[in-house]
PLY file of the C-alpha trace (Angstrom):
ply
format ascii 1.0
element vertex 77
property float x
property float y
property float z
element edge 76
property int vertex1
property int vertex2
end_header
-15.24 10.66 -16.94
-18.51 12.31 -17.77
-20.64 13.32 -14.80
-23.66 11.55 -16.34
-21.81 8.22 -16.08
-22.18 8.52 -12.30
-25.76 9.65 -11.67
-25.36 10.01 -7.90
-21.93 11.27 -6.80
-23.01 11.23 -3.16
-22.67 7.42 -3.06
-18.91 7.99 -3.22
-18.75 9.52 0.26
-16.65 7.29 2.53
-15.40 5.26 -0.45
-11.68 4.71 -1.04
-9.91 6.25 -4.03
-6.88 4.80 -5.81
-4.47 6.71 -8.05
-3.57 5.64 -11.59
-0.37 4.03 -10.29
-2.19 2.09 -7.57
-1.49 4.45 -4.67
-3.95 5.03 -1.83
-5.51 8.47 -2.39
-7.67 8.29 0.73
-11.41 8.38 1.31
-13.95 10.73 -0.21
-15.23 13.04 2.53
-17.06 15.67 0.49
-18.70 15.98 -2.92
-19.11 19.44 -4.44
-20.48 20.50 -7.82
-17.18 20.02 -9.68
-14.81 18.56 -7.10
-14.27 15.78 -4.58
-12.41 16.18 -1.30
-10.29 13.22 -0.21
-8.81 12.60 3.23
-5.79 10.37 3.81
-4.88 10.03 7.43
-5.34 12.78 9.98
-3.38 15.49 8.14
-3.65 15.04 4.35
-6.59 16.43 2.39
-6.86 16.74 -1.37
-9.35 18.50 -3.63
-9.58 16.91 -7.06
-11.80 17.65 -10.06
-14.54 15.14 -10.81
-12.98 14.82 -14.26
-10.05 12.99 -12.58
-12.35 10.05 -11.76
-11.74 7.29 -14.29
-14.16 4.75 -12.85
-16.13 3.54 -9.88
-16.76 -0.14 -9.15
-19.20 0.43 -6.30
-16.57 0.32 -3.57
-13.52 2.15 -4.92
-12.83 5.09 -7.24
-10.11 4.85 -9.86
-8.37 8.14 -10.61
-6.54 9.31 -13.73
-3.84 11.05 -11.67
-0.74 9.53 -10.10
0.13 9.58 -6.41
2.90 12.09 -7.13
0.48 14.39 -8.96
-2.01 14.06 -6.13
0.56 15.06 -3.53
2.10 17.87 -5.59
-0.92 19.45 -7.27
-4.07 18.66 -5.33
-3.09 18.88 -1.66
-5.40 21.22 0.22
-3.51 24.10 1.75
0 1
1 2
2 3
3 4
4 5
5 6
6 7
7 8
8 9
9 10
10 11
11 12
12 13
13 14
14 15
15 16
16 17
17 18
18 19
19 20
20 21
21 22
22 23
23 24
24 25
25 26
26 27
27 28
28 29
29 30
30 31
31 32
32 33
33 34
34 35
35 36
36 37
37 38
38 39
39 40
40 41
41 42
42 43
43 44
44 45
45 46
46 47
47 48
48 49
49 50
50 51
51 52
52 53
53 54
54 55
55 56
56 57
57 58
58 59
59 60
60 61
61 62
62 63
63 64
64 65
65 66
66 67
67 68
68 69
69 70
70 71
71 72
72 73
73 74
74 75
75 76
């Protein structure tokens, strides 16, 4: 998704994100220049590229990555 499709990324803070296979990716807790940080529960954090956002309906982000990809490739160390 092009960054100009979403003019104000900050509105995504505290919004839920869902993976391409319908999994709960957590809530957006931080927006950086090229990335979003998601938090799921008290111990799981993920840093994903903005390019992984497929859509935003005003309350939830749709991601282009699966739950397995999220857990394996984007978990914050």
